[in-house]
MARDRENMAR-821721 format. One record per atom (N, C-alpha, C): residue in one letter; x, y, z. Coordinates in steps of 0.1 Angstrom, whole numbers, padded with zeros to 4 digits, always signed. Each point is the difference from the previous one (the first is absolute). Layout:
BEGIN
aXYZ ...
This chain:
BEGIN
m+0509-0004+0573 m+0007+0012+0003 m+0003+0008-0013 v+0004-0007-0010 v+0002+0007-0013 v-0013+0007-0005 v-0011-0008+0001 v-0013+0006-0005 v-0003+0012+0008 r+0002+0000+0013 r-0004+0011+0009 r+0009+0012-0004 m+0013-0002-0003 m+0008+0011-0003 m-0004+0006-0014 f-0004-0009-0009 f-0005+0005-0013 f-0012+0008+0001 i-0010-0004+0008 i-0012+0007+0002 i+0003+0014+0007 a+0009+0000+0010 a+0003+0012+0006 a+0007+0010-0009 a+0009-0005-0009 a+0006+0009-0010 a-0010+0005-0010 l-0009-0008-0004 l-0011+0004-0009 l-0008+0011+0006 m-0004-0001+0013 m-0008+0010+0006 m+0007+0013+0001 c+0013-0001+0003 c+0008+0012+0001 c+0001+0007-0013 l+0001-0008-0011 l+0001+0006-0013 l-0013+0007-0004 l-0011-0007+0003 l-0014+0006-0002 l-0002+0013+0008 l+0005+0000+0012 l-0001+0012+0009 l+0008+0012-0006 v+0012-0003-0004 v+0008+0011-0006 v-0006+0005-0013 n-0006-0009-0008 n-0006+0005-0013 n-0012+0008+0003 t-0008-0004+0010 t-0012+0008+0004 t+0003+0013+0005 q+0011+0001+0009 q+0004+0013+0005 q+0006+0009-0010 a+0005-0006-0011 a+0006+0008-0011 a-0011+0007-0008 m-0012-0005+0001 m-0011+0006-0008 m-0008+0010+0008 a-0007+0009-0008 a-0008+0009+0007 a-0014-0007+0004 s-0006+0006+0009 s-0014-0005+0004 s-0010+0005-0011 a-0012-0006+0000 a-0010+0004-0010 a-0004+0014+0002 w-0004+0007-0011 w-0005+0014+0001 w-0012+0000+0009 p+0000+0010+0009 p-0011+0001+0010 p-0014+0000-0007 k-0009-0007+0005 k-0013-0001-0005 k-0008+0013+0002 s-0007+0004-0010 s-0008+0013+0001 s-0009+0000+0011 p-0002+0012+0007 p-0010+0001+0010 p-0014+0000-0006 n-0010-0002+0009 n-0014+0001-0005 n-0004+0015+0001 v-0002+0006-0012 v-0003+0014-0001 v-0014+0002-0006 k-0009+0007+0007 k-0014+0001-0004 k-0001+0013-0009 a+0003-0002-0013 a+0000+0011-0010 a-0002-0006-0013 k-0005+0007-0010 k-0002-0005-0013 k+0013-0002-0007 s+0010+0008+0002 s+0013-0002-0005 s+0010+0007+0009 w+0012-0005+0001 w+0010+0006+0009 w+0014-0004-0004 l+0010+0007+0005 l+0014-0002-0003 l+0009+0006+0011 l+0011-0006+0002 l+0010+0005+0009 l+0013-0001-0006 l+0007+0012-0001 l+0014+0000-0005 l+0009+0008+0009 d+0013-0003-0003 d+0011+0008+0007 d+0004+0011-0009 a-0001+0012+0004 a+0003+0011-0009 a+0015+0001-0002 r+0009-0004+0009 r+0014+0001-0003 r+0004-0010-0011 s-0004-0012+0001 s+0004-0011-0010 s-0009+0000-0012 g-0012+0005+0002 g-0010-0001-0011 g-0007-0013-0001 q+0003-0009+0009 q-0005-0014-0001 q-0014-0001+0005 v-0009-0007-0007 v-0013-0003+0005 v+0001-0012+0009 l-0005+0001+0012 l+0002-0011+0010 l-0012-0009+0000 v-0012+0005+0000 v-0012-0008-0001 v-0011+0008-0008 e-0009-0007-0006 e-0011+0008-0008 e-0012-0009-0002 h-0011+0006-0004 h-0012-0007-0003 h-0008+0009-0010 n-0002-0005-0012 n-0007+0007-0011 n+0006+0014-0001 a+0013+0001+0001 a+0006+0013+0000 a+0000+0008-0013 h-0002-0007-0011 h-0001+0007-0013 h-0014+0002-0005 e-0010-0003+0008 e-0014+0002-0004 e-0002+0015-0001 k-0006+0005-0011 k-0003+0014-0002 k-0013+0004+0007 l+0002+0009+0010 l-0011+0004+0008 l-0001+0015+0002 p-0011+0005+0004 p-0001+0015+0002 p+0009+0003+0012 p+0009+0010-0001 p+0009+0003+0011 p-0005+0011+0010 a-0011+0006-0004 a-0005+0011+0009 a+0011+0010+0002 s+0001+0005+0013 s+0009+0011+0003 s+0015-0004+0000 l+0003-0013-0002 l+0014-0004-0001 l+0006+0007-0013 t-0009+0004-0009 t+0004+0007-0012 t+0008+0012+0004 k-0003+0006+0011 k+0007+0013+0004 k+0015-0002+0003 m+0004-0012+0002 m+0014-0003+0001 m+0007+0004-0013 m-0006-0003-0011 m+0006+0004-0013 m+0000+0015-0002 t-0011+0006+0004 t-0001+0015+0000 t+0011+0006+0008 l+0003-0005+0011 l+0011+0005+0009 l+0013-0003-0006 y+0002-0012-0006 y+0013-0003-0007 y+0003+0010-0010 l-0009+0004-0009 l+0003+0010-0010 l+0003+0014+0006 a-0007+0003+0011 a+0003+0013+0007 a+0013+0000+0006 f+0004-0011+0007 f+0013-0001+0006 f+0011+0001-0011 e-0002-0007-0011 e+0009+0001-0011 e+0002+0014-0006 d-0011+0007-0002 d+0001+0014-0005 d+0008+0009+0010 i-0003-0002+0013 i+0008+0008+0010 i+0015-0004-0001 k+0003-0012-0001 k+0014-0005-0001 k+0007+0006-0012 l-0008+0001-0011 l+0006+0005-0013 l-0001+0016+0000 g-0005+0006+0010 g-0001+0015+0000 g-0011+0005-0008 r-0010-0008-0004 r-0012+0005-0007 r-0010+0006+0009 l+0000-0004+0012 l-0009+0005+0011 l+0007+0004+0012 t-0006+0009+0007 t+0006+0003+0014 t-0011-0001+0010 l+0004-0002+0012 l-0010-0002+0011 l-0008+0012+0003 d+0006+0012-0003 d-0007+0013+0003 d-0008+0005-0011 e+0000-0007-0012 e-0007+0004-0011 e-0015+0000+0003 t-0008+0010-0004 t-0014+0000+0003 t-0008-0005-0012 v-0012-0005+0003 v-0008-0007-0010 v-0014+0005+0000 n-0006+0001-0012 n-0014+0004-0001 n-0009-0012+0002 v-0012+0002+0005 v-0010-0010+0003 v-0012+0001-0009 s-0001-0009-0009 s-0011+0001-0010 s-0014-0004+0006 k-0010+0002-0007 k-0013-0004+0004 k-0001-0016+0001 k+0007-0006-0010 k+0000-0014+0000 k+0006-0006+0013 a+0011+0006+0004 a+0007-0005+0012 a-0009+0003+0012 w-0006+0012+0000 w-0009+0004+0012 w-0012-0009+0002 k-0006-0005-0011 k-0012-0007+0000 k+0002-0015-0001 i+0012-0005+0001 i+0003-0014-0003 i-0007-0010+0010 g-0001+0004+0013 g-0006-0008+0010 g+0009-0011+0005 g-0005-0009+0008 g+0008-0010+0006 g+0009+0006+0011 s+0012-0006+0002 s+0010+0005+0009 s+0006+0013-0005 t+0000+0010+0008 t+0005+0013-0004 t+0008+0007+0011 m+0007+0010-0004 m+0007+0008+0010 m-0007+0014+0000 f-0012+0001-0005 f-0009+0011+0000 f+0006+0012-0007 l+0004-0002-0012 l+0005+0011-0009 l-0012+0007-0006 e+0002+0013-0003 e-0010+0008-0006 e+0007+0009-0011 p-0007+0004-0010 p+0006+0008-0011 p+0007+0013+0005 r-0005+0005+0011 r+0006+0013+0005 r+0014-0003+0007 l+0003-0012+0002 l+0012-0004+0007 l+0011-0003-0010 h+0013+0003+0004 h+0011-0003-0008 h+0011-0008+0008 p-0003-0013+0002 p+0009-0008+0008 p+0014-0002-0007 k+0010-0002+0009 k+0013-0003-0005 k+0002-0015-0004 i+0009-0003-0008 i+0003-0014-0004 i+0002-0008+0012 g+0008+0005+0010 g+0003-0007+0012 g-0013-0004+0008 e-0009+0009+0000 e-0013-0003+0007 e-0008-0011-0008 l+0001+0001-0013 l-0008-0010-0008 l+0006-0014+0003 l+0013-0001+0001 l+0007-0013+0002 l-0005-0006+0013 h-0001+0008+0011 h-0006-0005+0012 h-0014-0004-0001 g-0008+0008-0008 g-0014-0002-0002 g-0002-0013-0007 i+0009-0004-0009 i-0002-0012-0007 i+0005-0012+0008 a+0012+0001+0006 a+0006-0012+0007 a-0007-0003+0013 t-0004+0010+0007 t-0006-0002+0013 t-0015+0000+0000 l-0006+0010-0007 l-0014+0001+0000 l-0007-0007-0012 s+0008-0004-0009 s-0006-0007-0012 s-0009+0010-0008 g+0004+0012+0000 g-0009+0010-0006 g-0001-0001-0015 n-0013-0002-0005 n-0002-0001-0014 n+0001+0014-0007 d-0004+0010+0008 d+0002+0014-0005 d+0014+0004-0002 a+0009-0005+0009 a+0014+0003-0001 a+0006-0007-0012 c-0004-0012-0003 c+0005-0007-0011 c-0003+0007-0013 i-0013+0005-0002 i-0003+0006-0012 i+0006+0014-0001 a+0001+0007+0011 a+0007+0013-0001 a+0015-0002-0004 l+0006-0010+0006 l+0014-0003-0004 l+0002-0004-0014 a-0009-0009-0005 a+0001-0005-0013 a-0002+0011-0011 e-0010+0008+0003 e-0003+0011-0010 e+0012+0010+0000 h+0006+0003+0012 h+0011+0009+0000 h+0012-0006-0007 v+0003-0013+0002 v+0012-0006-0006 v-0001-0002-0015 a-0012-0006-0004 a-0002-0004-0014 a-0010+0008-0008 g-0007+0009+0006 g-0010+0008-0007 g-0014-0006+0001 s-0001-0013+0001 s-0013-0007+0002 s+0003-0013+0007 e-0011-0006+0006 e+0001-0012+0006 e+0003-0011-0010 a-0006+0001-0012 a+0001-0010-0010 a+0015-0001-0005 a+0006+0012-0001 a+0014+0000-0005 a+0009-0005+0011 f-0004+0002+0013 f+0008-0005+0011 f-0001-0015+0000 a-0012-0006-0003 a-0002-0014+0000 a+0009-0007-0011 e+0003+0007-0011 e+0009-0005-0010 e+0014-0001+0006 r+0004+0010+0007 r+0013-0001+0007 r+0000-0012+0010 m-0011-0002+0007 m+0000-0011+0010 m+0002-0013-0007 n-0006-0002-0012 n+0001-0013-0007 n+0014-0001-0006 e+0006+0011-0004 e+0014-0001-0005 e+0010-0004+0011 k-0002+0005+0012 k+0008-0003+0012 k-0003-0014+0004 a-0012-0005+0000 a-0003-0014+0004 a+0007-0009-0009 a+0001+0002-0013 a+0007-0009-0009 a+0015+0001+0003 e+0005+0011+0003 e+0014+0002+0003 e+0004-0008+0012 l-0009-0001+0010 l+0003-0007+0013 l-0003-0015-0001 g-0005-0004-0011 g-0003-0014-0002 g-0014-0004+0006 m-0009+0009+0001 m-0014-0002+0005 m-0008-0005-0012 l+0001-0012-0004 l-0006-0005-0012 l-0015-0003+0002 d-0005+0000+0012 d-0014-0003+0003 d-0009+0012+0002 s+0006+0012-0003 s-0007+0013+0004 s-0003+0009-0012 h-0011+0007+0001 h-0004+0010-0009 h-0008+0011+0008 f+0003+0012-0002 f-0006+0011+0008 f-0008+0009-0009 e-0012+0004+0005 e-0008+0010-0007 e-0001+0013+0007 n+0004+0000+0013 n-0001+0013+0007 n+0010-0001+0011 a+0001+0012+0008 a+0011+0001+0010 a-0005-0004+0014 t-0013-0003+0001 t-0006-0002+0013 t-0003-0014+0004 g-0003-0008-0010 g-0005-0014+0002 g-0014-0002-0001 f-0008+0010-0004 f-0014-0001-0003 f-0002-0012-0010 p-0011-0008+0002 p-0002-0011-0009 p-0001+0004-0014 g+0006-0009-0009 g+0000+0002-0014 g+0002-0013-0007 k-0006-0001-0012 k+0000-0013-0007 k+0015-0005-0003 n+0008+0010-0003 n+0014-0003-0003 n+0010+0005+0010 h-0005+0000+0013 h+0008+0004+0011 h+0002-0012+0009 y+0012-0005+0000 y+0003-0013+0007 y+0014-0001+0004 s+0003-0009+0009 s+0014-0003+0004 s-0001-0014+0007 s+0011-0003+0007 s+0001-0013+0006 s+0008+0001+0013 a-0001-0010+0009 a+0008+0000+0012 a+0014+0000-0003 h+0005-0007-0010 h+0014+0000-0004 h+0004+0014-0004 d-0007+0006-0009 d+0004+0013-0005 d+0000+0011+0011 m-0010-0001+0009 m+0000+0011+0011 m+0011-0003+0010 a+0003-0012+0003 a+0012-0003+0009 a+0013+0005-0007 l+0001-0002-0013 l+0011+0004-0007 l+0001+0015+0000 l-0011+0007-0001 l+0000+0015+0000 l+0004+0005+0014 g-0005-0007+0011 g+0003+0004+0013 g+0015-0001+0003 a+0006-0011-0005 a+0015-0002+0001 a+0007+0011-0008 a-0005+0003-0011 a+0007+0011-0008 a-0001+0013+0006 l-0011+0003+0007 l-0001+0013+0007 l+0011+0001+0011 w+0001-0011+0007 w+0011+0000+0011 w+0014+0000-0006 r+0002-0007-0011 r+0013-0001-0006 r+0004+0014-0006 d-0009+0006-0008 d+0004+0011-0008 d-0002+0013+0008 f-0008+0001+0010 f-0002+0012+0007 f+0000-0002+0015 p+0011-0004+0006 p+0001-0004+0014 p-0004+0012+0010 k+0003+0012-0004 k-0003+0011+0009 k-0015+0003-0001 q-0005+0001-0012 q-0015+0003-0001 q-0008-0012+0005 y+0005-0012+0001 y-0007-0011+0004 y-0005+0001+0015 e+0007+0009+0007 e-0003+0002+0014 e-0015+0005+0002 i-0005+0006-0011 i-0014+0006+0001 i-0010-0011+0003 f+0003-0012-0004 f-0010-0011+0001 f-0002-0005+0014 s+0009+0004+0009 s-0001-0003+0014 s-0008+0010+0008 e-0004+0011-0006 e-0007+0011+0007 e-0014-0005+0005 r-0003+0001+0012 r-0012-0005+0006 r-0012+0009-0002 s+0002+0013-0002 s-0011+0010-0002 s+0006+0012-0007 y-0009+0008-0005 y+0004+0012-0007 y-0011+0011+0002 t+0004+0012+0002 t-0009+0011+0001 t+0002+0010-0011 y-0011+0002-0008 y+0000+0010-0010 y-0010+0011+0004 r+0004+0012+0001 r-0008+0011+0006 r-0006-0005+0013 e-0012-0001+0002 e-0006-0004+0013 e-0004-0014+0001 h+0003-0008-0011 h-0005-0014+0000 h+0012-0010+0003 t-0002-0007+0011 t+0010-0011+0003 t-0006-0013-0003 q+0006-0008-0007 q-0005-0014-0004 q+0011-0010+0003 p-0004-0012+0004 p+0010-0011+0002 p+0003-0007-0013 n+0012-0007+0000 n+0004-0009-0010 n-0009-0013+0002 r-0005-0006-0011 r-0009-0011+0001 r+0008-0014+0002 n+0013+0001+0000 n+0009-0012+0001 n+0001-0003+0015 r-0008-0010+0005 r+0000-0003+0014 r+0013-0006+0005 l+0008-0006-0009 l+0013-0006+0004 l+0009+0010+0006 l-0001+0013-0004 l+0009+0010+0006 l-0002+0002+0015 w-0011-0005+0005 w-0003+0000+0015 w+0002-0013+0006 s-0003-0011-0007 s-0001-0013+0006 s+0013-0009-0002 y+0009+0004-0010 y+0011-0008-0003 y+0013+0009+0000 p+0008-0001+0010 p+0011+0009+0002 p+0010+0001-0012 a+0002-0011-0007 a+0009+0000-0011 a-0005+0006-0013 a-0013+0003+0000 a-0007+0005-0012 a+0004+0015-0002 d+0002+0004-0013 d+0003+0014-0003 d-0007+0004-0013 g-0011-0006-0004 g-0007+0004-0012 g-0009-0012-0004 i-0008+0001-0012 i+0003+0010-0010 i-0013+0006-0005 k-0010-0008-0004 k-0012+0006-0006 k-0012-0009+0001 t-0012+0005+0004 t-0012-0007+0000 t-0008+0003-0013 g-0010-0009-0002 g-0010+0002-0011 g-0013-0007+0003 h-0011+0006-0005 h-0013-0006+0002 h-0010+0006-0010 t-0007-0009-0007 t-0012+0003-0007 t-0009-0012+0002 q-0013+0001-0004 q-0009-0011+0001 q+0005-0012-0009 e+0005+0004-0012 e+0005-0010-0009 e+0013-0006+0004 a+0009+0007+0006 a+0013-0005+0003 a+0001-0007+0013 g-0010+0004+0009 g+0001-0005+0014 g+0011+0008+0007 y+0005-0005+0011 y+0010+0008+0008 y+0014-0006-0004 c+0009+0010-0003 c+0013-0003-0005 c+0010+0007+0008 l+0012-0006+0001 l+0011+0007+0007 l+0014-0005-0005 v+0008+0010-0004 v+0014-0003-0002 v+0007+0005+0013 a+0007-0009+0007 a+0006+0003+0013 a+0015-0003-0001 s+0008+0008+0008 s+0014-0003+0000 s+0005+0001+0015 a+0011-0008+0002 a+0006+0000+0014 a+0014-0004-0002 a+0008+0004+0010 a+0015-0003-0001 a+0005-0005+0014 k+0008-0010-0001 k+0007-0006+0012 k+0014-0004-0005 e+0010+0005+0007 e+0014-0003-0004 e+0002+0003-0015 r+0005-0010-0007 r+0003+0002-0014 r-0013-0002-0009 s-0010-0005+0005 s-0012-0004-0008 s-0010+0012-0001 r-0004+0003-0012 r-0010+0010-0003 r-0011-0007-0008 l-0011-0003+0007 l-0010-0008-0006 l-0012+0009-0005 v-0006-0004-0011 v-0011+0007-0005 v-0011-0010-0003 s-0012+0002+0005 s-0011-0009-0002 s-0011+0007-0008 a-0008-0008-0007 a-0011+0006-0007 a-0012-0010+0001 v-0011+0005+0005 v-0012-0008+0001 v-0012+0007-0007 f-0007-0007-0008 f-0011+0005-0008 f-0013-0008+0004 g-0011+0007+0001 g-0013-0006+0001 g-0002-0006+0014 t+0004+0006+0011 t-0005-0005+0013 t-0013+0006+0003 d-0006-0005+0011 d-0014+0004+0003 d-0002+0012+0009 s+0011+0005+0006 s-0002+0012+0009 s+0013+0007+0002 d-0001+0012+0005 d+0012+0008+0004 d+0009-0008+0009 r-0007-0006+0010 r+0008-0007+0010 r+0006-0013-0006 q-0006-0006-0009 q+0005-0012-0005 q+0012+0002-0010 r+0000+0011-0007 r+0011+0003-0009 r+0013+0003+0009 s-0002+0006+0011 s+0011+0002+0009 s+0005-0013+0007 s-0009-0008+0004 s+0004-0013+0007 s+0006-0009-0010 q-0005-0001-0012 q+0006-0009-0010 q+0014+0005-0005 s+0001+0013+0000 s+0013+0005-0004 s+0010-0003+0011 r-0004+0001+0013 r+0009-0003+0011 r+0004-0015+0000 v-0010-0009-0004 v+0003-0014-0001 v+0012-0002-0010 l-0001+0007-0011 l+0010-0002-0011 l+0014+0006+0005 l+0000+0012+0006 l+0012+0006+0004 l+0007-0009+0011 q-0008-0004+0010 q+0005-0008+0011 q+0006-0013-0005 f-0007-0006-0010 f+0005-0012-0006 f+0013+0002-0007 g+0002+0011-0007 g+0012+0003-0006 g+0012+0002+0009 f-0002+0007+0011 f+0011+0003+0009 f+0003-0013+0008 r-0010-0008+0003 r+0002-0012+0007 r+0008-0011-0008 n-0002+0000-0013 n+0005-0012-0008 n+0011+0004-0009 f+0003+0013-0002 f+0010+0003-0010 f+0010+0010+0005 v+0012+0000-0006 v+0011+0009+0003 v+0006+0005-0013 t+0003+0013+0000 t+0007+0006-0012 t+0014+0002+0003 i+0008-0005-0009 i+0015+0000+0001 i+0006+0007-0012 r+0012+0005+0002 r+0008+0007-0011 r+0012-0008-0002 p+0001-0007-0011 p+0013-0008-0003 p+0011+0010-0002 t+0012-0004+0002 t+0012+0008-0002 t+0003+0000-0015 e+0008+0010-0004 e+0004+0000-0014 e+0008-0012-0004 r+0007-0005+0010 r+0008-0012-0003 r-0009-0012-0003 d-0012-0001+0006 d-0009-0010-0003 d-0006+0001-0014 i-0001+0012-0005 i-0008+0003-0013 i+0009+0001-0012 r+0012+0007+0002 r+0008+0003-0012 r+0005-0013-0007 r+0001+0001-0013 r+0005-0011-0008 r+0010+0006-0011 q+0009-0009-0004 q+0009+0003-0011 q-0003-0009-0012 v-0002+0006-0012 v-0003-0007-0012 v+0010+0002-0011 e+0002-0010-0008 e+0010+0001-0011 e-0005+0009-0011 v+0009+0008-0006 v-0003+0009-0011 v+0009-0004-0012 f-0006+0000-0012 f+0007-0004-0012 f+0001+0013-0009 q+0011+0000-0007 q+0004+0010-0010 q+0001+0014+0007 g+0005+0000+0012 g+0002+0012+0008 g+0014+0002+0004 t+0003+0012+0005 t+0014+0003+0005 t+0002-0007+0014 e-0011-0005+0006 e+0001-0008+0012 e-0008-0013-0002 d+0005-0010+0007 d-0007-0013-0001 d-0012-0002+0009 h-0001+0009+0010 h-0011-0002+0010 h-0006+0014+0004 v-0012+0000+0005 v-0006+0012+0006 v-0008-0004+0012 w+0001+0008+0011 w-0008-0002+0012 w-0014+0005-0003 l-0010-0008+0005 l-0014+0004+0000 l-0005+0003+0014 l-0007+0011+0002 l-0005+0005+0013 l-0015+0002-0002 p-0008-0001+0011 p-0015+0002-0001 p-0003+0015-0004 a-0010+0002-0008 a-0004+0013-0004 a-0005+0009+0011 a-0005-0006+0011 a-0006+0008+0011 a+0004-0008+0013 p-0001+0007+0012 p+0002-0008+0012 p-0010-0012+0001 v+0006-0011+0005 v-0008-0012+0000 v-0004-0003+0014 w-0013-0003+0001 w-0007-0005+0013 w-0007-0012-0004 i+0000-0010+0009 i-0006-0013-0002 i-0009-0003+0012 t-0012-0004-0002 t-0009-0004+0011 t-0002-0015+0000 v+0003-0006+0012 v+0000-0015+0001 v-0008-0004+0012 p-0005-0012+0001 p-0006-0005+0013 p+0011+0000+0011 k-0004+0004+0011 k+0009+0000+0012 k+0006-0014+0002 g+0013+0000+0002 g+0007-0012+0002 g+0007-0005-0013 d-0004+0006-0011 d+0005-0005-0013 d+0010+0010-0006 e+0005+0009+0008 e+0010+0010-0005 e+0012-0006-0007 k+0005-0012+0005 k+0012-0006-0005 k-0003-0010-0011 h-0013-0001-0004 h-0004-0009-0011 h-0001+0006-0013 i+0004+0013-0001 i-0001+0007-0013 i+0013-0001-0007 s-0001-0004-0013 s+0011+0000-0009 s-0003+0009-0012 f+0011+0005-0007 f-0002+0009-0011 f+0006-0006-0013 r-0008+0001-0010 r+0004-0007-0013 r-0001+0010-0011 l+0011+0002-0007 l+0000+0009-0011 l-0003-0006-0014 s-0009+0007-0007 s-0003-0004-0014 s+0002+0012-0009 y+0007-0002-0011 y+0003+0011-0009 y+0002-0005-0015 p-0004+0008-0010 p+0002-0004-0014 p+0015-0002-0003 a+0003-0011-0005 a+0014-0003-0003 a+0002-0002-0015 p+0011+0003-0006 p+0012+0007+0007 p-0002+0015+0001 v+0007+0006+0010 v+0000+0014+0001 v+0011+0006-0009 i-0004+0008-0010 i+0010+0005-0010 i+0002+0015+0002 a+0012+0004+0000 a+0004+0014+0001 a-0005+0008-0013 p-0003+0013+0001 p+0003+0008+0012 p-0012-0002+0010 v+0004+0002+0013 v-0009+0000+0011 v+0000+0014+0007 k-0011+0005+0002 k-0001+0013+0007 k-0003-0001+0015 k+0006+0009+0007 k-0002+0000+0015 k-0015+0002+0002 d-0006-0008+0010 d-0014+0000+0003 d-0009-0007-0010 q+0006-0006-0010 q-0007-0008-0010 q-0006-0012+0007 k-0013-0003-0002 k-0006-0012+0006 k+0005-0012-0007 i+0005-0009+0008 i+0005-0013-0005 i-0006-0011+0009 g-0012-0005-0003 g-0006-0011+0007 g-0006+0004+0014 v-0004-0010+0007 v-0007+0001+0013 v+0007-0010+0010 i-0001+0003+0012 i+0003-0009+0011 i-0012-0004+0008 e-0002-0012+0001 e-0013-0005+0007 e+0003-0004+0014 a-0008+0004+0010 a+0001-0005+0013 a-0009-0012+0001 v+0007-0011+0004 v-0007-0014-0001 v-0001-0005+0014 l-0012-0004+0004 l-0003-0006+0013 l-0003-0015-0003 k+0007-0009+0006 k-0002-0014-0002 k-0007-0007+0012 d-0011-0006-0002 d-0007-0007+0011 d-0003-0015-0005 r-0008-0007+0007 r-0003-0014-0003 r-0007-0002-0013 k-0007+0011-0005 k-0007-0001-0012 k+0008+0004-0012 g+0013+0004+0002 g+0008+0004-0011 g+0006+0014+0002 e+0004+0006-0011 e+0006+0014+0000 e-0011+0010-0004 h+0001+0011+0007 h-0010+0011-0003 h+0008+0013-0002 v-0002+0006-0011 v+0006+0014-0003 v-0009+0010+0007 i+0005+0007+0010 i-0008+0009+0008 i+0003+0015-0004 a+0010+0002-0007 a+0004+0013-0005 a+0009+0000-0012 s-0001+0009-0009 s+0008+0001-0011 s+0006+0014-0001 i+0013+0001-0001 i+0007+0013+0001 i+0008+0003-0013 d-0003+0011-0006 d+0008+0004-0012 d+0015+0002+0003 m+0009-0004-0008 m+0014+0001+0002 m+0006+0010-0011 q+0010+0008+0004 q+0006+0010-0009 q+0015-0002+0000 a+0006+0004-0011 a+0014+0000-0001 a+0006+0011+0008 r+0011-0003+0007 r+0006+0010+0010 r+0008+0010-0008 r+0005-0004-0012 r+0009+0010-0007 r-0001-0003-0015 d+0006+0009-0008 d+0000-0001-0014 d+0010-0011-0004 v-0003-0007-0010 v+0010-0009-0007 v+0000+0004-0015 a+0011+0006-0004 a+0001+0004-0014 a+0002-0012-0009 q-0003+0002-0013 q+0002-0011-0010 q+0015-0002-0002 a+0004-0012-0002 a+0014-0003-0002 a+0004+0003-0015 s+0013-0001-0003 s+0005+0002-0013 s-0005-0011-0010 w+0003+0001-0013 w-0004-0010-0009 w+0005-0014+0003 l+0013+0000+0004 l+0006-0013+0003 l-0006-0006+0013 g-0002+0009+0009 g-0006-0005+0013 g-0014-0005-0002 r-0008+0006-0009 r-0013-0005-0003 r+0000-0013-0007 k+0010-0002-0009 k+0001-0013-0007 k+0004-0011+0010 w+0009+0003+0009 w+0004-0010+0010 w-0012-0004+0008 d-0008+0010+0004 d-0012-0003+0009 d-0011-0008-0008 m+0000+0002-0013 m-0009-0009-0008 m+0003-0014+0002 l+0013-0003+0000 l+0005-0014+0003 l-0004-0004+0014 r+0001+0009+0010 r-0004-0003+0013 r-0014-0004+0001 m-0008+0009-0007 m-0015-0003+0001 m-0004-0013-0007 w+0007-0003-0011 w-0002-0013-0006 w+0003-0012+0009 w+0011+0002+0007 w+0004-0011+0009 w-0009-0001+0012 a-0005+0011+0005 a-0009+0000+0011 a-0014-0006-0004 a-0004+0003-0013 a-0012-0006-0004 a+0000-0015-0002 e+0012-0005-0004 e+0002-0014-0001 e-0002-0007+0013 e+0005+0006+0011 e+0000-0006+0013 e-0014+0001+0007 e-0008+0010-0005 e-0013+0002+0006 e-0010-0010-0004 s-0008-0004+0009 s-0011-0010-0004 s-0011+0007-0008 a-0006-0008-0008 a-0010+0005-0009 a-0012+0006+0007 g-0003-0005+0012 g-0011+0006+0008 g+0002+0013+0005 n+0013+0004+0002 n+0003+0014+0005 n+0005+0009-0011 e-0001-0004-0012 e+0006+0008-0011 e-0006+0014-0001 g+0008+0010+0000 g-0005+0014-0001 g-0002+0007+0014 t+0000-0008+0011 t-0002+0006+0013 t+0009-0005+0010 a+0006+0009+0008 a+0009-0004+0011 a-0008+0000+0013 s+0002-0009+0008 s-0007-0001+0013 s+0008-0007+0010 e+0000+0005+0013 e+0007-0007+0011 e-0009-0012+0004 k+0006-0010+0004 k-0007-0012+0005 k+0001-0001+0015 
């Protein structure tokens, strides 16, 4: 009887411990592409990937960066939608996908944006680049500067169109990152990517993104194809709080790039959920030395979103790490460490997100006497701290 009770108690304990842990991270789907990636644009988290940092020709996915710079200039007041543009012979004769521009025409910036986003017009890209930067080469320099600023470390651009070039390359990771940035930084302009067709003068052409017709949640973003690159697609879709962006490089056909993008998006919506922790979950108070106050509250530098496997919403914990000791003066919004979102499963702890933390208010430096007193406090705290954690404070 005693043995049975012991076994029953042990099984209950094991069950409780199992339920307290998260399930394993969902296994990646089978995607037929040379490289691919799926991320949540709200949280910025990569959910699944394959060869995502391989440098490959991006073809017309390049035009996402061309549009990013145009949207930015409009936002900053450097461009207006009604501004007219000259069409050079280079733009007129570029070939490939076009919106049928000619040197006698003077399209507006707004028309060029539709021509690039919906029609993938190479002529529109060159006309825009020359108008904005004086030449396509100068515009490409701006593209590379912006890529570095956005953290696109696998990318280098030689032109505004995506025409093949020895030093023109990107990756599934970088293009998904760029797609998320377009949605985040220009939510109003982002609506252009859901346009199914566009008419310029007498020419009506469809958007090449098949998902806009076949997948109701899809609302963008850009296709690409050359013989060297294969068929590529950065796609986006939204359901509830989740905003997913997928990138597939090097599929075999137009139909396959759409079907494989759909596989990724459906996998994401089926297996993950995006949550927003409350400020109470995230904020922390840390000790301050040599200041007019002994503590300061830390808050996240930006709104926090976390993407987790469905069913694991309650298995997320938050752990603060910061350089210690914090010594006054402290300025409001000064970065002081990071808070990590930790998911614990049977294989251990996994940091799935890292959030910068900032001081909520100023803490001025204390008087001479106050600073001397705090030097004693710091000495005493150092004596109590274990050698392994010396110099860094961290929650356990």
